[in-house]
N, C-alpha and C positions, 0 to 999 in steps of 0.2 A: 657301810652301806652306800655311802656317796661314791666311793671308789668303784664299787661293784657296778653301779648303774653306768658310770663313765666307761668302764671296761666293756660292758655289754654294748653300749652305743658305738664305741670305737670298732668293735668286732663287726657289728651290723653294718656300719658305714664302710668298712674295708671290704666286706662281702659285696655290698651294693655297688661300690666303685669297681671292683674287679669284674662283676657281672656285666656292668655297662661297658667296660673296656673290651671284654671278650665279644660283645655284640657290635662293636664299632664297625666292622667291615660289612655288616648286613643291613638290609633295608634300603636306605638312601632314597627317600621320596623325591619325586620330580621337583618339589620346591627346593630341596637341598641342592640338586644339580643346577637349578637356575641361580641360586645364591652363590654357588661356587663360581659360576661364570662371571658374576659381578665382582667377586673377590679377585679373580685373575685379571680382569680388565683394569681395575683400579691399580693393582700392583704393577702391571706392565705400562699402562698409559698415564697413570696419575688420576687425580680426582677431577681436574678441569675437563669439562665437556662430557662428564659421565652421564648426566641427566639428558643432555642434548643428543647423545649418540642414538642413531636409528637402526643400527645393525647389531642384532643380538642372536646368539645361537638358540635361545629359548624364549626369553621374555624381557621386556624393558624393566628398568628399576622401579620397584614399588615400595621401597623402604626409605625412611628419613636418613639424613646425612650421617648421624652418629652410628647407626646400625651398619651402614656401608663401610664406615671406617673400621668397625669391628670385623667385618668380613675381610677387609684388607689386612688387618692384623693376623687373621687366621692363615693367610698365605705366608706371613713371616714365621708363624708357628710351624707350618709345614716345612719351610726352608731350614729352620734351625734344627728341627727333628731329623730331617734328612741328613744334615751335616753331622749330627751326633752319631746316628746309627752307621753312617758311612765311615766315620773315623774309627768306630769300634771294629767294623769289618776290616779296615786296613791294618789295625793292630793284630787281629787274628792272622791276617795274611803275612805280615812282616815276620812274625815270630813263629809261624806255623803252629799256632796254639789250638789244641782241640780240633782237629780237622773235621770231625763229624759235625760238631756244633757250628764250625765256620761255614760248612756247606749250607746248613739250614739258615744261618744268619745272612749269608750272601743272597740266598733266594728271597729272604724277607726284604732286604734292602732293594732288590730289583723290583719286587712286587709293590713296595711302598712308594718308591721314588721314580720308577721309570715305566710302570705299567698303566695303561689307560683303563679307566673303569668302563666296562661294557662298551657300548657304542657312543660314548661321550668323548669330547676332546680334553677331558680333565684327568689328571693323574690320581690314582687311588689314594695316595697319601694326603693329597690336598683335600679331597672329599672327607676323609676321616678326620682331618684336623679341624674341619668346620664344626664337628660335634663336641669338641673338647670343652668349650666354655659352657654349653648346656649341661654337660655331665658334672662339671665342677659346681655349677649352680645348684644342681640337684643335691649334692652332698652338703653344701652350705645351708640350703633350705632345711634339710634334715637336722643340721646342727642348731639352727636358729629355733626350730620347733622344740627341740630337746631342751635348750636353754630357757626358752619362755615357759615351757611346762614345768621345768624344775624350779624356776624362781617364783612363778605366780600360781601354779596349781600344786603338783607334787611330782617328784622324780619318776615315780612309776608311770604316771600318765604321760609325762614328757618322753620317756623312753619308748613306751608303746606307740605313741603318735608318730614319733620320728621314724621308727622302724617301719610302721605301716606305710608312711609316705615313701621311704626309700625303696621299699619292696613292692609298691603298687604298680600294677601293669601299665597304667596310663603314664606314670612318670618315666618309666623305662622306655616305653614305646615312643614318646615324643622326643626324648633326648638321644638315646642310643641308636634307634632305628630311623625315626623321622628326621632328626637333626634340626628341630625347630628351637626357637629361643624364648618360648613362653616362660620357661623357668627363670631366665635372667631378669625378665621384666617383673615377674611376680616377686622375686627376691628383693629387688630394689624398691618396689612399691611398698612392700612390708617394712623395709628398713626406713623408708622416708617418713612413714607415720610413727615408727618406733623411736626415731631420733627426736621427734617433737615430744613424744611422751617422756623420754629421758630428760629433755630440757625442762619439762614441767616439774619433774620430780627432783631435778638437780638444784643444789643451793650454792654451788661453787662459782668460780669466776668464769667458767666456760658455759654457764647456763644458757646464754642467748646465742652462743655460737653453734648450738645444735641445729638451729633453724637454717642457716646457710648450708650446713651439711645435708640437711633434709632436702633442701631445694636441689642440690646437686644430684642426689640419688633419685629424686622424683623425676627430674629432667631425663635421666638415663632410662628410667622405667618407661616413660612416654615415648622417647625416641626409639626404643627397642620394639615396643608394641603400642602403637598410638591409642588403642582402646583403653589404656590405663588413664587417659585423660577424662574418661567418664566419671572418675572420682574427683575431678577438679573442684566442684563446688563444696563437697565435703572436706576436701583437703584444705581449701582456703578458710572455711569456717573453723576447722580444727586448729589451724594456726592462730587465728584471731581469738579463739576460745582460751588460749593460754596467756592472752594479754601481753604479747611481746613488746619490747622497747621499739620505738620508732626507728632508731638507727639499725636495729637488727632486721627490721622489715626492709629498709632501704638497701642494706648490704645484700640481703637475700635476693631482692629483685635484681640488683646489679649483677650478682653471681649468675642467676638464671639467664639474664640477657647476655652476659659475657659468654656463657657456655654455648648459647645459640649461635652467636656470631663466630666464635672460634671453630665450632664444628661445621658450620655452614659455609663460611668464606672459601675454604678449599674447593668447593664445588661450584661456586657462583661465578657468573660473568656479569660485571656491572654492579648495580646496587644490590646488596645482599637481601634486603627485605622484599624488594620488587621481584627479584629472581625467585625467591622462595614462593611468593604468592602466584606468580605467573607461570613458573616452570616446575618447581619441585612439587608443590601441592597438587596440581593437576595430574602429574605422573603418579603420585603416591595414592591419592584418594579417588581419582576418577577411574575405577576399575570395574565399571558396570556391575557393581554389587548392590544395586538397588533392587534387591529381592527380599522376600520375607525372611528366608533363612537359607543357609547353605549347608545342608546335611548336618543339622544340629538338633538334638533332642530338646526342644524348647517350646515355648508357648505358641510360636508361629507355625511350627511343624504340626502342632496339635490342631490349630485352627484350619490350616490348609497345607498339607504335606506335598505341595507341588511348588516348583520354582516360579511363583508369581511375582510380578513387580510390586515393590512396596509403594511405588508412585501411583499405581493403578488400583490395587486391592484396597477396598474400604471395609470398615467395620462400624456399624451404625452411622454411616454417612461420613466418616472421617477417614482420610487416607492412612494406610498402615504406617508410613514413615513418620507421620505426625504423632501417631500413637506411640511409636518408638521413642520419640523425643519427650513426649509427655511422661512416659514411664521412667525415663532417666531423671527427669525433674522430681518425680514422686519419690524415687529411690533415694536420691540425694537428700530430699527433704526429710524422709524418715530417718536417715542416718544422722542428719544434723539434729533432729529432735532427740534422738537417743543420747548423743554425746552431750547435748545441752542439759539433760536431766542429771546425768552422772558422768563425770569426766574421768573414767578409769580405763585400764588396758582392755578389759573384757568388752566394754562398749565400743572402744576404738576398733577392735577386731570385728565386732558385730557389724559396725557401720561399713567396714571394708567388705565383709561378706555380702551385705545387702547391695552395695553399689556394684561390685564386680560380678558376683554371682547373679544378681538381679538383672544386670545389663545383658548377660548372656541369655537369660531366660526370656526377657521381655523386649529388648531392643531388636530392631530389624537388621538384616544383613549379617547376622552372626555366623562365623565359621565354626566347624566342629570342635576346634581346639580351644575356643575362647572361654571355656568354663574352667580352665586350668587354675588361674589365680583364685577364683571363687572357691574351688575345692581346697586349696591350701588354707585359706582363712576359715573355711568350714571345719577343717580338721583341728585347727587351733581352738575353735569354739567348743569342740567336744570335750576338751579338758576342763571346761568351766561349767558345762551344762550336763548333768547326769543323764545317762540312758539315751544319749544322742549319737553315740558312736555307730550304732546299727544303721542310723540314717545316713551317716557319711559313707559307710561301707556300701550301702545300696547305691548311693549317688556315684561313688567311685567306680563301682561295677558297671553301671549304666554308661558312664563316661568312657570307660575302657571299651565297652561294646561299640559305642558311638564311633570312636576312633578307628576301631577295626573294620567296621562295615563301611566307613567312609574311604578308607585306603585299600583294605583287603589284604595287606601283607601279613603273613607270607603266602596266603592262598592266592590272592590276586587273580581270581578267575572271573573277572567282571562282577565280583560280589556286590559292589556298590550299586550297579545297575539293577540287579535282581532285587536287592533288599529295599532300596528306596522306592521301588515301584510297588512294594507291598504296603499300601497306604494304611490299612487297619493296624498292622504291627507297628508302623512308624508312629501312629497316633497313640497307641497304648504306651510305648516307651517314652514318648514325649510327655504324655500325661503324668507318668510316674516321676520323671525328672522334675517337671514343673511342680508337682504336688509335694515332693520331698523338700524343695526349696521353700515353698510357702509354709509347710509344716514346721520346718526348722526355725523360720522367722517367728511364727506364732508361739512355739515353745520358748524361744528366747524372751519374747515379750512377757509371756505369762510368768516365767521364772523371775524376771526382773521385778515385776509388779508384786509377786508373792513375797519376795525378799523385803520389799519396802513395807508391805502390810505387816509382816512379822516384826519388823523393827518398830513400826508405829505402835503395835500392841505391847511390845516390851517396854517402850517408853511410858 
């Protein structure tokens, strides 16, 4: 039976990977084209002066240093791939091997390596290479969900949850078509907490070394998608909840600081910390996103589905942006309360769902894609709470619709302009997504309390 589940997972993962690879040439959101420009700039000119450059084809850098280094690495992937497929073409040519196949392969090499994508100054192969890491992250997330389900719930639930994720429209849409990196951040955020949990359960000599490893992957998660930092209070408490050794905390802090310095120094001019505060942070975070919501089915679209400023809009006399911060504090406090009552894997994932999913629902300035991590943790929770999978399916469907009406691909007939002007419909869908999140949290709390009551009666 164990081998059967593994075989089914491998088949599903292979199908999901193949489907994503076949979709690689399609879509290519404007965000991806912009990111490709940053990738090419760093590869050609180097990292120094990247944030200070004022001339861009599309937009100035809005990502933290490590993310831009990853973009640079994507150009290397493109170059190595082009070298490999060109070498294969030359072998075909040298030995006059399979002329019909050689013709198609030669056309593929020209298309991949020497054809510009539409009206952009970027080669098609480079744009495609930008999507490979998100696709690989997708498959690894599916594997992690399968392993967690198999170990802590049961293999059938683990298999079902992993396949549902791998075949979900939203996961395919964001990686293969959109070319975004929400998958990579969500994966490392999950692993950062899981490594702490492993350290808690471990009794070997490496018990306290899981914490520095956790800090490494948490740093990556935040650098890839800064909204991961919304979990920071919960993350810090979860670390201290395990009562780590002082030397482990010190080493972990130094590891995090070292990663920051190593990944930032290549971009800086002068003092690294001052350059980060005065140049990098303003570029990354001052993006005129002081709005209630940016085309996201959440609480703020429910309250006012118009792009109003979070600095001006008030609710019972308090500015919306302050409400957003207050909600983040409350979400982390709830997660801390949960893990303080019972320090197990289920409550760890529940805390992650509340902080990441809740920040999408209640924080201001959220983009359409930012529910991704929350949905991953939501899916894992369905393996522990009975009859909640239907809620996840509804949330995943709403999220998929949200992404589609925000971008419009493949329709792209100004769909977003028409849809988001239909305020009653936006409010209904936002109410449903917000309601599902709240309902899932309530069910989780009730389930946890009922288990404790039953244990008390048994005693």
